[in-house]
C-alpha positions, -999 to 999 in steps of 0.1 A, spaced: -23 -99 116 10 -120 130 8 -108 166 28 -121 197 25 -107 233 59 -98 248 52 -122 275 53 -150 249 87 -137 237 102 -137 275 88 -174 279 99 -188 245 127 -165 234 138 -156 199 124 -188 186 88 -174 191 98 -147 168 115 -167 143 84 -190 139 62 -161 136 82 -143 112 73 -174 86 40 -157 83 50 -121 78 58 -92 101 55 -97 136 35 -72 158 45 -74 194 19 -64 221 29 -53 255 6 -43 281 -21 -49 255 -9 -20 234 11 -25 201 45 -20 210 68 -26 179 70 -47 146 95 -71 137 106 -76 100 126 -102 82 159 -87 73 151 -88 35 118 -67 43 138 -43 61 163 -38 33 133 -31 10 122 -5 33 156 11 30 160 13 -7 155 48 -23 123 54 -37 137 71 -68 125 45 -88 88 50 -80 93 87 -83 109 82 -119 79 61 -129 55 88 -115 75 115 -134 72 92 -164 33 89 -162 30 127 -159 51 135 -188 30 108 -208 -1 124 -197 12 159 -207 22 150 -242 -11 134 -252 -32 155 -272 -65 171 -260 -95 152 -265 -115 184 -269 -133 208 -248 -168 201 -233 -186 223 -208 -196 209 -176 -233 203 -189 -222 183 -220 -200 162 -196 -228 155 -171 -250 146 -198 -226 121 -212 -220 107 -179 -258 103 -173 -262 86 -208 -234 63 -199 -251 53 -163 -284 50 -181 -270 25 -205 -257 5 -174 -292 2 -163 -303 -13 -193 
């Protein structure tokens, strides 16, 4: 984690943050407690982008799963037996 004490910023100014940002987000510690996180402008812009594209991908995945034909019906006992057989094959 990329951490800078607030005292370091007081001493060195914004330059301390700029240098630390080269290694990713900067966590600022004040009084031995996390105070805030500083991000590069482009990282902040990514956070503000709408998440609709992710939701669309999730919806498409659910739709795809729902259109798949059923592989059949098995009882819990049959599924447990099949799982155990597979595990036994791993042990060999």
